[in-house]
C-alpha positions in Angstrom: -57.0 11.6 -109.2 -55.3 14.3 -111.2 -56.8 17.0 -108.9 -55.7 15.1 -105.8 -52.3 14.5 -107.2 -52.0 18.1 -108.1 -53.2 19.1 -104.6 -50.6 16.8 -103.0 -47.9 18.0 -105.2 -48.8 21.6 -104.5 -49.0 20.7 -100.8 -45.6 19.1 -101.0 -44.2 22.1 -102.8 -45.7 24.4 -100.2 -44.1 22.3 -97.5 -40.8 22.4 -99.3 -41.2 26.0 -99.8 -42.0 26.5 -96.1 -39.0 24.6 -95.1 -36.8 26.4 -97.5 -38.3 29.6 -96.2 -37.4 28.6 -92.6 -33.9 27.6 -93.7 -33.5 30.9 -95.5 -34.8 32.8 -92.5 -32.5 30.9 -90.1 -29.6 31.4 -92.5 -30.3 35.1 -92.7 -30.6 35.2 -88.9 -34.4 36.2 -89.0 -36.9 34.0 -87.1 -40.6 33.7 -88.1 -41.5 35.9 -85.2 -39.3 38.7 -86.4 -40.8 38.5 -89.9 -44.3 38.6 -88.5 -43.4 41.6 -86.4 -42.0 43.3 -89.5 -45.2 42.6 -91.4 -47.3 44.0 -88.6 -45.2 47.1 -88.5 -45.5 47.7 -92.2 -49.3 47.3 -92.4 -51.5 50.4 -91.9 -53.7 50.6 -88.8 -57.1 48.9 -89.3 -55.9 46.5 -92.0 -58.0 43.3 -91.9 -54.8 41.1 -92.1 -53.5 42.3 -88.7 -55.7 39.9 -86.6 -54.6 37.0 -88.8 -51.0 37.8 -88.3 -51.5 38.0 -84.6 -53.0 34.5 -84.6 -50.2 33.2 -86.7 -47.7 34.8 -84.2 -49.4 33.2 -81.3 -49.3 29.8 -83.0 -45.6 30.1 -83.6 -44.9 31.0 -80.0 -46.9 27.9 -78.7 -45.1 25.7 -81.2 -41.6 27.0 -80.2 -42.4 26.5 -76.5 -43.6 23.0 -77.1 -40.5 22.3 -79.2 -38.2 23.5 -76.4 -39.9 21.4 -73.8 -39.6 18.3 -76.0 -35.9 19.0 -76.5 -35.4 19.3 -72.7 -37.3 16.1 -72.1 -35.2 14.3 -74.8 -32.0 15.5 -73.2 -33.2 14.3 -69.8 -34.1 10.9 -71.2 -30.9 10.7 -73.0 -29.0 11.3 -69.7 -31.0 8.6 -67.9 -30.4 6.2 -70.7 -26.7 6.8 -70.6 -26.6 6.2 -66.8 -28.7 3.0 -67.1 -26.5 1.6 -69.9 -23.1 2.8 -68.6 -20.8 0.2 -67.0 -20.0 0.4 -63.3 -16.8 2.1 -62.3 -14.4 0.2 -60.1 -13.2 1.6 -56.7 -9.6 1.3 -55.7 -7.0 2.8 -53.4 -4.2 5.1 -54.4 -0.9 3.6 -53.1 1.7 6.0 -54.6 2.3 8.7 -57.3 5.7 7.9 -58.8 5.4 10.6 -61.4 3.1 13.4 -62.5 -0.1 12.1 -64.0 0.8 8.5 -63.1 -0.4 6.5 -60.1 0.1 3.1 -58.5 -3.3 1.8 -57.5 -4.8 -1.3 -56.0 -8.2 -2.5 -57.3 -9.7 -5.8 -56.2 -6.5 -7.1 -54.6 -4.4 -6.4 -57.7 -1.9 -3.6 -58.3 -1.9 -1.4 -61.5 0.3 1.3 -62.9 -2.4 3.6 -64.2 -2.8 7.1 -65.6 -4.6 10.0 -63.9 -7.2 12.1 -65.6 -5.5 15.5 -66.3 -8.5 17.3 -64.9 -7.8 15.8 -61.5 -4.3 17.1 -61.0 -5.5 20.1 -59.1 -8.2 18.3 -57.1 -6.0 16.9 -54.4 -5.6 13.2 -55.2 -3.6 11.9 -52.2 -2.0 8.6 -51.1 -4.6 6.6 -49.2 -7.6 8.1 -51.0 -10.4 5.9 -52.4 -10.5 6.4 -56.2 -12.8 5.7 -59.2 -11.3 4.0 -62.3 -13.0 3.5 -65.6 -12.9 0.5 -67.9 -9.4 1.6 -69.1 -8.2 1.8 -65.4 -7.7 5.5 -65.6 -8.3 7.4 -62.3 -11.2 9.6 -63.0 -12.3 10.7 -59.5 -11.1 10.9 -55.9 -13.5 9.8 -53.2 -11.4 10.8 -50.2 -10.5 8.6 -47.3 -12.6 5.6 -46.3 -14.6 6.2 -43.1 -14.1 2.7 -41.8 -11.1 0.3 -41.3 -9.3 -1.7 -38.7 -7.5 -0.1 -35.8 -4.0 -1.2 -34.9 -1.3 -0.1 -32.5 2.1 1.3 -33.6 4.9 -1.0 -32.4 7.9 0.7 -34.0 8.5 3.8 -36.1 11.2 3.4 -38.8 13.6 6.2 -39.9 11.8 6.6 -43.2 8.5 7.2 -41.5 7.0 3.7 -42.1 5.2 2.0 -39.2 5.5 -1.4 -37.8 2.3 -2.6 -36.3 1.3 -5.5 -34.1 -0.6 -8.5 -35.5 -2.6 -11.2 -33.8 -1.0 -13.6 -31.4 1.3 -16.0 -33.2 1.8 -13.8 -36.3 4.6 -11.5 -37.2 4.1 -7.7 -37.4 3.8 -5.9 -40.8 5.1 -2.7 -42.2 2.7 0.0 -43.5 3.1 3.4 -45.0 1.5 6.6 -44.0 -1.1 8.6 -45.9 -0.2 12.0 -47.2 -2.2 13.7 -44.5 -0.5 11.6 -41.8 3.0 12.1 -43.1 3.5 15.2 -41.0 1.8 14.0 -37.9 4.0 13.1 -34.9 3.4 9.5 -33.9 4.7 7.6 -30.9 5.0 4.0 -30.0 1.8 2.8 -28.6 -0.4 5.2 -30.6 -3.5 3.8 -32.4 -4.0 4.3 -36.1 -6.7 3.4 -38.6 -5.9 1.5 -41.8 -7.4 1.7 -45.2 -9.4 -1.3 -46.6 -6.2 -2.7 -48.2 -4.5 -2.8 -44.7 -1.4 -1.2 -46.2 -1.8 2.6 -45.4 -2.3 4.3 -42.1 -4.8 7.1 -42.8 -5.8 8.4 -39.3 -4.4 8.7 -35.8 -6.8 7.9 -33.0 -6.7 8.9 -29.4 -6.2 6.0 -27.0 -9.2 5.9 -24.7 -7.4 3.7 -22.2 -4.5 6.1 -21.8 -6.7 9.2 -21.8 -9.0 7.7 -19.1 -6.0 7.7 -16.6 -4.7 11.1 -17.4 -6.3 14.0 -15.6 -6.9 17.1 -17.7 -4.9 19.2 -15.2 -3.1 18.7 -11.9 -5.3 18.5 -8.8 -5.9 21.8 -7.0 -5.6 20.3 -3.5 -2.9 21.9 -1.4 -1.2 20.9 1.8 -3.4 23.5 3.6 -6.5 21.6 2.6 -5.4 18.6 4.6 -6.2 18.6 8.3 -3.7 16.7 10.5 -1.4 14.0 9.1 1.6 16.2 9.6 4.0 13.3 10.0 2.9 11.8 6.7 3.1 15.1 4.9 6.6 15.8 6.2 7.8 12.4 5.2 6.5 12.9 1.7 8.0 16.3 1.3 11.4 15.0 2.5 11.2 12.1 0.0 9.9 14.0 -3.1 10.3 17.8 -2.8 13.7 18.0 -1.2 15.6 16.1 -4.0 14.1 18.6 -6.5 14.6 21.7 -4.3 18.2 20.8 -3.4 19.2 18.8 -6.5 22.9 19.8 -6.3 23.3 18.8 -2.7 21.6 15.4 -3.3 23.7 14.8 -6.4 26.9 15.6 -4.5 26.2 12.9 -1.9 25.0 10.5 -4.6 21.5 10.3 -3.1 19.1 8.5 -5.3 15.7 10.0 -5.5 13.1 7.5 -4.4 10.9 6.1 -7.2 7.8 6.1 -5.1 6.2 5.5 -1.8 3.3 3.6 -0.2 0.5 5.3 1.6 -1.2 2.8 3.9 -3.7 3.0 6.6 -7.4 2.6 7.4 -10.0 3.7 4.7 -11.2 7.2 4.7 -8.1 8.8 6.3 -6.9 10.9 3.4 -4.5 8.7 1.4 -5.9 9.8 -2.0 -6.1 13.4 -0.8 -2.4 13.3 0.2 -1.5 11.9 -3.2 -3.3 14.7 -5.0 -1.7 17.3 -2.8 1.7 15.9 -3.6 1.2 16.5 -7.3 -0.4 19.9 -6.8 2.4 21.1 -4.5 5.1 20.1 -7.0 3.2 21.7 -9.8 3.1 25.0 -7.9 6.8 24.8 -7.2 7.5 24.2 -10.9 5.4 27.2 -11.9 7.3 29.5 -9.4 10.9 28.4 -9.8 11.4 26.5 -13.1 15.1 27.1 -13.3 16.0 26.2 -9.7 13.8 23.0 -9.8 15.6 21.4 -12.7 16.6 17.9 -11.4 20.3 17.2 -11.3 21.4 14.0 -12.7 23.2 11.7 -10.2 26.4 9.8 -10.5 24.5 6.7 -11.6 23.0 8.5 -14.6 25.9 10.7 -15.8 27.2 8.1 -18.2 23.9 7.9 -20.0 23.8 9.3 -23.5 20.5 11.0 -23.3 19.2 12.9 -20.3 15.6 14.0 -19.7 14.8 17.7 -20.4 14.2 20.2 -17.6 10.9 20.0 -15.8 8.4 22.7 -16.7 5.2 21.1 -15.4 3.6 17.9 -14.2 0.9 15.4 -15.1 -1.2 13.2 -12.8 -2.1 9.6 -13.9 -4.7 8.2 -11.6 -5.4 4.4 -11.8 -7.9 2.4 -9.8 -6.4 -1.0 -9.1 -9.5 -3.1 -10.0 -9.9 -1.4 -13.3 -6.6 -2.8 -14.5 -7.8 -6.4 -14.2 -9.1 -7.8 -17.4 -10.6 -11.2 -18.4 -8.3 -11.5 -21.4 -4.9 -13.1 -20.8 -2.1 -10.5 -21.1 -4.4 -7.5 -21.3 -3.8 -6.4 -17.7 0.0 -6.6 -18.3 -0.4 -4.4 -21.4 -2.3 -1.8 -19.4 0.5 -1.6 -16.8 3.1 -1.4 -19.6 1.2 1.3 -21.5 0.8 3.3 -18.2 4.6 3.5 -17.6 5.2 4.1 -21.3 2.9 7.1 -21.2 4.7 8.3 -18.0 8.1 8.1 -19.8 6.7 10.0 -22.8 5.5 12.8 -20.6 8.9 13.0 -18.9 10.6 13.3 -22.2 8.2 16.2 -23.0 9.4 18.1 -19.9 6.7 17.2 -17.5 7.1 15.3 -14.2 4.6 12.4 -14.2 2.8 11.1 -11.1 1.4 7.6 -11.2 -1.1 7.2 -8.4 -2.4 3.6 -8.1 -5.3 3.3 -5.6 -6.2 0.0 -4.0 -2.8 -1.3 -5.0 -3.3 -4.7 -3.2 -5.8 -5.7 -5.8 -3.2 -5.9 -8.6 0.1 -6.2 -6.7 -0.9 -9.0 -4.3 1.5 -11.6 -2.9 2.3 -14.3 -5.5 1.4 -17.8 -4.6 2.9 -21.1 -5.9 -0.3 -22.6 -7.3 -0.9 -24.6 -10.5 -3.9 -22.5 -11.6 -3.4 -19.2 -13.3 -3.2 -16.2 -11.0 -3.0 -12.7 -12.5 -0.7 -11.6 -9.6 2.0 -14.0 -10.9 2.4 -11.9 -14.0 1.3 -8.4 -12.9 3.9 -8.1 -10.1 6.9 -9.1 -12.3 5.7 -6.6 -15.0 5.3 -3.8 -12.4 8.8 -4.6 -11.0 10.4 -4.7 -14.4 8.9 -1.3 -15.3 10.3 0.2 -12.1 13.9 -1.0 -12.3 14.3 -3.2 -15.3 16.7 -2.8 -18.2 14.9 0.3 -19.3 15.3 2.4 -16.1 12.4 4.5 -14.8 14.0 8.0 -14.3 12.2 10.9 -12.5 8.8 9.4 -12.4 7.0 9.4 -9.1 4.9 6.3 -8.3 2.4 6.6 -5.4 0.6 3.5 -4.1 -2.3 3.6 -1.8 -3.6 0.6 0.1 -5.7 -0.4 3.1 -3.9 -3.8 3.3 -0.2 -3.3 2.9 0.4 -6.9 4.2 -1.2 -8.2 1.0 1.2 -6.5 -1.3 4.0 -8.6 -2.7 7.4 -8.1 -0.8 9.2 -7.7 -4.2 7.3 -4.5 -4.8 8.2 -3.0 -1.4 11.9 -4.0 -1.3 14.6 -1.3 -1.2 15.2 0.4 -4.6 11.5 0.2 -5.6 8.7 1.4 -3.4 10.8 1.5 -0.2 9.2 4.5 1.4 6.2 3.4 3.5 4.2 6.2 5.0 1.4 5.5 7.4 -1.8 7.5 7.2 -3.5 6.7 10.5 -6.8 7.7 12.0 -7.0 11.3 13.1 -6.6 12.1 16.8 -8.3 15.0 18.7 -5.9 17.6 17.5 -6.1 16.3 13.9 -9.9 16.4 14.0 -9.7 20.0 15.1 -7.5 20.9 12.1 -9.8 19.1 9.8 -12.8 21.1 11.1 -10.8 24.4 10.7 -10.3 23.5 7.0 -14.1 23.6 6.4 -15.3 26.0 9.1 -13.7 29.1 7.6 -14.1 32.7 8.9 -16.3 33.8 6.0 -19.2 31.5 6.9 -22.4 33.2 8.4 -22.1 32.3 12.1 -24.8 33.0 14.7 -23.1 35.6 16.9 -26.0 35.9 19.3 -26.1 32.3 20.2 -22.3 32.3 20.6 -22.5 35.4 22.9 -25.1 33.7 25.1 -23.1 30.5 25.5 -20.9 32.1 28.2 -17.6 31.8 26.2 -17.1 35.4 25.3 -13.4 35.1 24.8 -13.8 32.6 21.9 -15.1 33.3 18.4 -18.1 31.4 17.1 -15.9 29.1 15.0 -13.8 28.0 17.9 -16.9 27.4 20.0 -18.4 25.1 17.3 -15.1 23.2 17.0 -14.8 22.7 20.8 -18.4 21.5 21.0 -17.9 19.0 18.2 -14.7 17.7 19.7 -16.5 17.1 23.1 -19.2 15.2 21.4 -16.9 13.1 19.3 -14.4 12.1 22.0 -16.5 12.0 25.1 -16.6 8.7 27.0 -20.0 7.4 27.9 -22.1 4.3 28.0 -23.2 4.8 24.4 -19.7 4.7 22.9 -18.0 2.5 25.4 -16.2 -0.4 23.8 -14.7 -3.6 25.2 -11.0 -3.4 26.0 -9.0 -6.6 25.8 -5.6 -7.1 27.5 -3.4 -9.9 26.2 -1.3 -12.2 28.3 1.8 -10.2 27.2 0.3 -7.1 28.6 -0.6 -5.6 25.3 -4.0 -3.9 24.9 
């Protein structure tokens, strides 16, 4: 027992001595590897203790590597343990920053006056951002804007930048503030914005797909030269639309009111839509050539107004198909008409002359009937008429209606002062067909000159020969194209 106790005591003393040696070596800045290397350097070559020292050095290296790996594993486990045991952070919304390092936040429907971590002052914490708060309700991180949220329409813009938005039917509107990134964005009445989850801050402006679907990216490129025939209709349009702009001073002197629009009517496929596009393209070219001389003069009826529209520097073309305005929801069709004219007024205030082209107009502006059941025409027609000449006057906006059935359009739309210019686009005659063919049969096409020379008409070019042949086939009278002619008792055929 004494030997074993002595052995254990000596072993303990050796351990304590070893530990004291390690401490002393660490305190002196020398590691065991450095001491071993010094011993190896001091021993003569061939000493029998050198292999033992190398083995000892190798053991120290393995022990140090294992110790470092254990420390890394412990740190990793400690981090995992801290994450598993740490409490969850709350997510809120930053409403305002009344002072440096202080924020007004909303968390879980309740508002708090909280501090901001000083390390976040330069990280761009903005109004409307989603934020993380700790247990003490200190803002510790910014998560940016939320990627989802309700979409609302701006109804009014206050002087201080706040927005009034529409609510559901039967509820009053609410006021919201703008996010920091939206404070410098120009908003207009009717624009759509996205709200944050608290429904108190507008964080993003969205493009209105309904309004963009009607607006063409650029004016049509169709010119008057691209239209064959229909000279009477073209001249009537130019007298109604172009002359008041070309000779604004003369028209203002005689107090001539520029027409607000005109109706193109006639059989289908006769060029009503093409004429409407050419009208916009022709005026667009005139604006590009002579901007100063084409500035519309304000008539006597508008001289008393406080604000006048700016000079015209371009044009926009709003194309609407009548049936696409109809909607199953009550009031939605009227909203589309209202937004269409609002968009036209905004373009005019921006210095562009807007053209509203409504195709198949009889589908939405049909004659109203005194029936008990709901009819969309009973509300669409008054809305259209109110936009044309209501309390908010429609100034310098060209409205073009196209219809195959003008008899089905409500008389209130076509009365004087509204759409009072009715221009017929009839079926083309023989001369009109020849002009249409010359639009497409141009001189740069590869004609067969040999066949044309052998036809016996040497005095005519191949293009004229083709046109004459087509006219003869189209307008010849034969048994194949003969139709029944009816003569009425009055003598009318």
